[in-house]
KOLTIPA-365906 format. One record per residue: x negated, y negated, z negated of N, C-alpha, C in turn. Coordinates in steps of 0.2 Angstrom, whole numbers, plus 5000, padded with zeros to 4 digits. Layout:
BEGIN
XYZXYZXYZ;...
end
This chain:
BEGIN
501752294918501752254912500852234911;501052154911500552094907500152134903;499452084906498752134896499352054892;499452094885499452004882498851974878;498452004879497751964879497651914884;497751904889497751874895498151824893;498851814889499151784890498851734883;498551774876498451744872497751724872;497351724874496651704881496751614882;497251644888497351564891497851564891;498651574891499251564895499251524900;499051474899499251424906499051424913;498551464914498351504922498751534922;499151584917499551644917499951604920;500251554919501051534920500951504927;500551464928500251434935500451494939;500251554938500051624941501051634945;501351644938501951684938502351614942;502351554939502651514945502751524953;502051544956502051564965502651614964;502751654961503251714962503951694960;504051634957504751604956504751634948;504251654945504451674937504251614934;504451554927504551524926504251544918;503651534914503551574910503651534902;504051514897504051484892503651494887;503351444892502451444884502751404877;503251384877503551364871503851414867;504051474868504451514866503451584866;503351594868502651624868502351594862;501951534862501651494857502051504849;502751494851503251524843503151604842;503251634847503151714844502351734842;501651694844501151704840500851674837;501551624834501551584828501651634821;502051674825502451704821501951774821;501851774826501151854822500651834821;500351784820499751774818499751734809;500351714808500551704799500551774798;501251814800501351894797500651914797;500051924802499551964802499051924796;498951864797498551834790498651824782;499551864784499851884778499551944774;499751964779499252034777498752064777;498252034779497452044777497452014772;497851954769497551884762498151964758;498552004759498852064752498152104754;498052124760497752184760496952164754;496752094754496052074751496252084745;496852084742497252054738497052104731;497452154734497352224732496852274731;496452254739495552284738495452254733;495652194730494852144724495752204716;496252204716496652234710496352304708;496452314716495952414715495352414710;494952374711494352344708494152334703;495052294702494952274692495352324687;495552364690495852424689495352484685;494852504692494552544691493852524684;493852444684493152414679493452414672;494552424671494752394665494652494663;495052534668494752594665494352624662;493852604664492852614662492952584656;493552554654493252514648493452524642;494152564648494752594642495252524640;495252484645495852414644496452454646;496952414646497452404648497652374653;497952444659498052394665498452414668;499252414665499952384667499952344671;499652254666499952224671499652224680;499052234679498652224685498852274691;499252324688499652374690500352364693;500652314690501152274692501152204698;500552194697500652144702500052194709;499952244708499852304713500552304718;500952324714501452344717501952294720;501652204715502152164721501452164727;501052174727500652154733500952184740;500852284737501052304742502152284743;502452274741503052234744502852194748;502352144747502252104752501952104757;501752164756501152204761501752234769;502152264765503052314768503252254771;503152214770503652144769503452124777;502552114774502352084781502052124789;501952194787502052244791502752244794;503252234791503952234796504252154798;503852094799503652024801503152064806;502852074805502152114811502352144815;502652194816503352264820503752234823;504152174820504452124825504652084828;503752064827503852004831503452034835;503152094836502852124842503052164846;503752194846504252204847504352164854;504752074850505152054853504652044859;503852024860503352034862503452064868;503352114865503352184870503952194875;504752174872505252154876505252114882;505052064879504752004885504452024890;504052054888503452064892503752114899;504152154895504452174901504752174907;504952114906505252064911504952024914;504252044913503751994918503452004924;503551974929503452014934502552014937;502152044940501652054939501251994942;500551984941500351924943500251964953;500151884956499851894961498951914964;499051934969498051954969497951884971;497451854969497051804973497251784982;497151844984497151854992497851854994;498351854991499051834993499151774994;499651785001499851685001500251664995;500151604993500851544991501551554998;502151564993502651574998503251584993;503651554995504651554992504951604992;504851654999505351695001504851725010;505351755012505051775017504651755023;504951675022504551655028503951615026;503651645021503051635020502651675020;503051725022502551805026501951805030;501651825030501051815037500951855041;501151895047500951945053500151945053;499951995050499452025050498852045057;499452105062499252145069500052155071;500252195076500652195079500152255085;500852305084500752365091501152385093;501152405100501652425104501352485107;501752545113501352595113501152565121;501352535124501152505130500852435130;500652395123500252365122500352305125;501252295127501452215128501952215120;501852145118502352125112503052135115;503252175108504252185112504652105113;504252045107504551995108504851955115;504251955117504351935125504751975130;504852025130505252065132505952055130;506052025124506752035121506951965124;506451905124506851875128506651845133;506551885138506451935146507451945145;507651965141508051995142508951945142;508551895139509051845137509651895131;510251845135510951885127511051935131;510751965134511052035136511352085130;511752115127511852165122511852205124;511452255119511252325118511452355113;511652445113511852495112511452475105;511652485099511352505095511252565094;510952565085510852655082511752685081;512052635081512752675077513152695085;512952655089513752675097512952745098;512452725097511952775100512052835099;512052865093511952915088512652935089;513152905089513752935087514052995090;513653015098513753075103513353125101;512753115097512253155095512553175087;512753155085513253155078513353125073;513153045071512953025067513653005066;513753015059514553015057514652975050;514952905053514752865045515752875043;516252885048516852895043517152955040;516753025040516653065036516353075030;516053015031515653005024515852955020;516152905021516652875018516952905013;517652945020518052995019517753015011;517153055012516953115006516653044997;516252995001515852964996515952874995;516452845000516352805002515852765005;516152705006515652645011514852645009;514252635014513552655015513452735015;513752755014513552845017513452845023;513052925025513252955034513352995034;513553045037513353125038513253125045;512553165044512153195050512453275052;512553275058512753335061512353355066;512253425069512053435077511453415075;511253405082510853365086510253295083;510753265077510453205075510153235067;510353265065510353315057509553335059;509453375065508653405066508453375069;508353295068508153265071507753215067;508153215059508253155053507853215050;507953285052507253335046506653355054;506753325058506253315061505653285059;505853205060505453155057505253175050;505453215044505453205038504353245038;504853335041504253365043503853335046;503553305052503053265054502753215049;502953195046502953145042502553185035;502853225034502453255027501953285030;501653315035501253385038500653325042;500853275040500253225046499953185037;500253165031499953145026499553215023;500053265022499453335019498953355023;498853345029498453365035497753325035;498053275038497553215040497553155035;497953165029497653105026497553125018;497753175017497153205011497653225005;498553225007498853195001499153254999;499353274991499653344990500453334990;500853374994501553374996501753404990;502153394984502453364977503553394979;503453414976504353424978504553414970;504753354967504853294961505853304961;506053324953506453304952507053244955;507853244954507553184960508153154953;508053164946508753134943507753124937;507653054932507253054930507753024923;507253034918507552984911507152904911;507452894905507352824905506552804905;506152834900505552844900505152834907;505352854910505152874919505152774922;505752784919506052724924505852664922;505552644915505252604913504652594915;504252674915503652694917503252644923;503752634928503652644936504052544936;504452524930504452474929505452444931;505652504935506252494937506652454931;506652474925506952454918506452414915;506752384910507452364906507852324914;507252284919507652224924507952234927;507952294931508152314938508952374936;509052384931509552444929510152444935;510552374936511252364938511052384945;510352394948510152414954510452504955;510252534948510052604947510752654948;510952714949511452734948511152784945;511652824940511452854932511852894930;511852954927512452984926512153014917;512453044915512453104905512553154907;512353184903512353264905513153274903;513353314906513953344905514753294901;514353204905514953174906514953134898;514453174893514553134888514453064886;514753004885514852934886514252914880;514152984874513452964871512652994871;512753034877512153084878511453034881;511053054883510653004884510552994891;510652924894510752884902510152934905;510452964911509752984916510052964924;509352944925509452884929509452954938;509452924944509552974948508952894953;508252954958508052904954507852864961;507752794962507652754969507252754972;506752794972506352824975505752874972;505552914975505152974974504552944969;504452874971503852824966503952864960;504452834960504552844952504352944947;504452974949504253034949503753064951;503453034955502453064957502253004952;502352954951501852894947501852914937;502452934938502552964931502153034929;501853064933501453124931500953114929;500753034927500053014925500352974916;500953004915501052964911500552984905;500752954899500552974892499653034895;499453024899498653074904498153004903;497553054899496853024901496653064906;496653054915496253094917495353094919;495053144919494253144922494453104928;493753054927493353034933493453074942;493053124938493153164946494053184950;494553194945495053174948495453134953;495053074952495453004955494953004962;495253004966495852984969496653034967;497153004963497653064965497953054969;498253084976498553074981499153124983;499653074980500453124980500853104985;501153154990502053154993502253184992;503053134993503553184991504253164998;504453215000505153185005505653194998;506153134998506753204993507253104996;508053114993508453064995508353014987;508252954990508452894985509052874986;509152854980509752814978509652744976;510152704979510352624974510952594979;511052554974511652504971511852454974;511152424976511152364983511552334979;511452304973511752244969511852194972;511352194973511152104975511052104984;511652144987511652154998512152124999;512652144996513452144998513652115004;513752125009513752075013513252085017;512452115017512052105022511952205022;511852185032511752265035512352305033;513052295036513252325034513352365039;513152405042513352415051512852465050;512952545051512652575050512052585046;511452605046510952655043510352605040;510352525040509952485037509852515030;510352495027510252465020511052525015;510852585015511252645011511052635003;511752675001511752684996511352774996;510952814996510952845001510452875005;509552875005509352865011508852905011;508252955013507652995014507052965013;506652975011505952935012505352985011;505052995014504253025011503952965008;503852985001503352914999502652954997;502352894999501652884995501252854992;500852904985501052864979500052884979;499652834977499052834975498752814966;498152884963498252844959497352824957;497052774957496352764959496052724950;495452714952495152674948495152614949;495052554945495152484947494752484952;494252494952493552484958493952494966;494452544965494452564973495152554976;495352534971496052514972496352464976;496052414980496252384986495852444993;495352484989495352525000495452534999;496052584994496452644992497352604998;497152534995497952484999497852505006;497252465010497052475013497152525020;496952585016497052665017497952685017;498052645015498952685014499252645020;499152565020499452555025498952595032;498652605033498352675042498652715041;498952735032499352825035500152825038;500352745034500952735038500952705046;500552665049500352645054500652715058;499952755055499752825061500552855061;501052855057501552895060501952865064;501952775062502452715066502352745078;501452775076501052755081501452845087;501452875082501352955083502252965089;502452925086503052905086503552855089;502752825091502852775098503352745101;503152695093503852635089503152595089;503552535093503252445091503252445084;502852405080502652375075502552315073;502352295069501952235066501752245058;501052215056501052235048501252155045;501352165041501452095037501552095030;501152035028500552035022501051995017;501152015014502151985009501651905005;502251845005502051805000502351784994;501851754987501951764982502951774981;503251754983503951734981504251794985;504051834990504251904991504151974990;503351964986503252034984503852074976;503752144978504152174974503952154965;504252154963503952144955503452174950;503152234953502552284951502052254956;502052224960501452214964501352154964;500352194964499952134966499852094972;500052134979499952134986500152174988;500552144994501052204996501052195004;500952215009501052265017501552295018;502052265022502552295025502552285033;502652375035502552375041503252365043;503552325050504152335052504052345058;504452405060504752425066505252415072;504852375080505352345081506252395083;506852335083507452385084507752325089;507652355097507752325099508752295101;508952345099509652315098509852245094;509452215088509352195087508952125087;508552155091507852125094507352065088;507352105085506952075078506352145076;505952145072505752165068506052195062;506252275058506452295053506052325047;505952295040505452345038505552395038;504952455037505252535038504752575032;504252515028503652535025503552475023;503152485015503052445010502452465005;501852445008501252485004501152424999;501152444993500952394986500252414984;500052394980499352384974499852364969;499752404963500052394955499652364951;499152384953498452374951498652434941;498352374937498852424932499052404927;499652384930500152344927500952414926;500752474931501252514927500852564925;500252574921499852604921499652604914;499952494912500052504906500552504904;501052524907501652534903501752634903;501452644904501452734906500952754901;500452724899499852744896499352784900;499452764906498852824912498352814913;497752844908497152804910496652854911;496052844913495252854914494852864909;494452904909493852894902493352874910;493052814907492652794908492052824910;491552784912490952784912490452804906;490752754900490452764893491052794889;491352854892491852884890492352864886;492652784885493352784883493752784889;494052784890494852784893495052704895;495152704900495152634905495952664907;496252604910496752594912496552624920;497152654922497052684931497252604935;497152614941497652594947498152624949;498752604951499552654956499752614961;499752644965499852614972500352654975;500952624978501252654980501752634988;501952684993501952665000502552725003;502552695006503352735012503052745018;502952815017502552855023503252905028;503352875032504052845031504952835028;505152775027505952775027506052835033;506452865030506752925037507252905040;507752895037508252825042508052815046;507652755045507452715048507352705054;506852775051506352795060506752815062;507352875062507852895065508152835069;508352785068508652725071508052705073;507452715073507152655079507052725083;506952765083506952825087507452815094;508052825090508852835095508652755096;508452695095508452625101508052615106;507552635101506652635106506752685111;506752735111506852815117507452815119;507952805119508452795123508452795130;508652835133508652875140509252845144;509152805149509652815156510252835158;510152885154510852945153511052985148;510752935142511052955135510452995132;510053015133509953045131509353015126;508853035122508553025118507653055120;507253035121506553055123506153075119;505853105114505653145110504753145112;504653095106503853095108503553145102;502853165109502653215110502253255104;502153225099502153235094502453255088;503153245090503953255089504253325090;503853355094504053375102504053475096;503553455094503453545090503853575086;504153525082504653515077505253525080;505353515087506253555090506153585095;505853625092505453685097505253665106;505053635105504553595113505053555116;505753515113506153505118505853425118;505853405125505453325128506153255128;506853325127507353255126507753295121;508253235118508653285115509353245117;509853305117510553275123511253305119;511553245117512153265113512453335114;512853385108512953435111513853435111;514053475116514653475115514953485111;
end
């Protein structure tokens, strides 16, 4: 959530920065709310001053033994007016709060301005052999390459059974491919905990609305979520299936005042993620690219304001390390203002090369949210002066497990139909150098 003091100080620059994200700040509405707030506050202050004067007057009358009933009656009237002014103040503050919850974060000054993904900037690319896979794809011409759906079927990738059990956009993994999927997640967790300093967590998969509000999924993106109620009671509190463990990990610091020595907090978890993909009908309907349920290893950092951008660069490197261990070609993209997520101030996407599509596809997104989530959650750290200050929060995929599986299948398929296992992954598959279909 944006700091309302920024808007009150000078709303025009804030409106201009939000416009870079495609969000139009209604300055007329904001000014009207501010006028109501100031009027209510001014009335409350005037009434408070009048009550103070009347209280002093009552004391003087009592000291003289004179009648105070008329003054007491006015005090009662003033009290009623103060209650009304307080109600008016709370009403306008609630309206402003509700509106602020729908505003995206401000882009960092280093973020390129653009309307959509075409404005993103490639920062670097890497491949195991040092060659740009795009050049190789151009040389292949129009030859059709098998994709992960066809490659994975003999290994136990099954969409028909999943559709029968649950519906479209679910997958069933059995046998070799299920083991490969599990091995990928274990490699990611072990790397982040033993090499990158994260603490492994096991989190709830169902969270309350306060948690979703804290990280920004509510109220704006409710249509993208799956939800349940206890015992099917329609009047019970609505609970939400996590779209990412960023929600449960980041909310660990909700309503907490941390000590400076506790920062940075570095947390990781492997969980399923549940997304309705409400706005993506017709996109990526084949295979595992866009599913209602998928696994992800998440990285979350909670830092001081001074260290958050150092942490962001480090987090991108942590995700890159997994891709290099898996010997997968990838590139790092800095997202432009029009393509960043709602709560981010700056975002890097890591995109892995998929030979069948002859393109890069997102496999990790690493973002600094600065104090945007912390202000919603009241997550703070005790500063040098002893006063609580808002922390900065960061999140990133380290990585999306299903998309990593897709990339391994397509990049490491062998002419005989087997899958070459990268050396770093072999210990998680009993030392196997190749994965073969089971009879």
